[in-house]
Structure formats: structure tokens, C-alpha cells
DOTI-400064 format. One line per 10 residues: their letters; for each residue x, y, z of C-alpha. Coordinates in steps of 0.2 Angstrom, whole numbers, plus 2048, in hexadecimal, padded with zeros to 3 digits. Layout:
<rs>
A) X Y Z | ...
</rs>
This chain:
<rs>
MDATLVTAIA) AED C9E 114 | AE2 C9F 122 | AE2 C93 131 | AD3 C89 12C | ADB C84 11B | AEB C7F 124 | AE2 C75 130 | AD8 C6C 122 | AE8 C69 118 | AF0 C62 127
ALLASPVAAV) AE1 C57 12B | AE2 C50 119 | AF4 C4C 11A | AF2 C44 12B | AE4 C38 126 | AEF C2D 11B | AFD C2D 127 | AF1 C28 135 | AEA C1A 12A | AFB C13 125
AAVYGSRGQA) B00 C13 138 | AF0 C0A 13C | AF3 BFD 12F | B05 BFB 134 | B00 BF9 146 | AF3 BEC 143 | B00 BE2 139 | B0C BE3 147 | AFE BDD 153 | AFA BCF 148
RTAREGTAVT) B0C BC9 146 | B0E BCA 159 | AFF BBF 15B | B05 BB2 14F | B16 BB2 157 | B0E BB0 168 | B03 BA2 161 | B12 B99 15A | B1C B9A 16A | B0D B94 174
GLNSLADQLQ) B0B B85 168 | B1D B81 169 | B1D B81 17C | B0E B75 17B | B16 B6A 16F | B26 B69 179 | B1B B65 189 | B12 B57 17F | B23 B50 179 | B2A B50 18A
EERADLRNQL) B1B B46 191 | B1C B3A 183 | B2E B37 186 | B2B B34 199 | B1D B28 194 | B29 B1F 188 | B37 B1E 196 | B2A B16 1A2 | B25 B0A 194 | B37 B05 191
SAMRAELAAE) B3B B03 1A3 | B2C AF7 1A5 | B31 AEE 195 | B43 AEC 19C | B3C AE5 1AC | B31 AD9 1A3 | B3F AD3 198 | B4A AD1 1A8 | B3C AC6 1B0 | B3A ABC 1A0
RAETARLKAL) B4D AB9 19F | B4D AB3 1B1 | B3F AA8 1AE | B48 AA0 19F | B57 A9E 1A9 | B4D A95 1B7 | B44 A8A 1AA | B55 A85 1A2 | B5C A81 1B3 | B4D A76 1B6
VTQLGGTP) B4E A6D 1A6 | B61 A6A 1A9 | B5D A64 1BB | B50 A58 1B4 | B5D A51 1A8 | B59 A59 198 | B62 A66 18D | B5B A77 18B
</rs>
């Protein structure tokens, strides 16, 4: 066999190997991109949930303050009714 024939055979054998390597490499890149997107999406969701939790805590705190004010007003009105001779 001469060198040209050996080179041609090597090129024929190397082409499918290179194609398989390219396909496998692109699959790895696609998988990495999907995983990166999933992680980014998860971080975004976690941030949104934390913001909503903080908002709910603020709303709960405001509702508790409002309830305390209403209870104080109810107690004041009951005392006033009692002072005026009525029964609450």
C-alpha cells in the first residue's frame, strides 16, 4: 500500500468518528443549556416566592394591627355603653 491509499482509508475512517463526536458534543451542549435554563428558572421562581412571602407578611402585620385597633374600639364602646347604663 502506498501512502496515498493509507491516507485515504484513514480519512474515510476518521469522518464517521468526527461526525459522531460532533453529534455527541452538540447533545452535551444542548443538555448543558437546558440545565442552565432550569437553574435560572428555579432561582427566579425562588426569588418571586420570597417576594410574595414578604408581601404576605406585611399584609398579615397590617391586618393584625387593624384587628387590634378594632378590638380596642370595641372595648371602648362596650365601656361607654356600660357607663351609660346599658349592657353590651
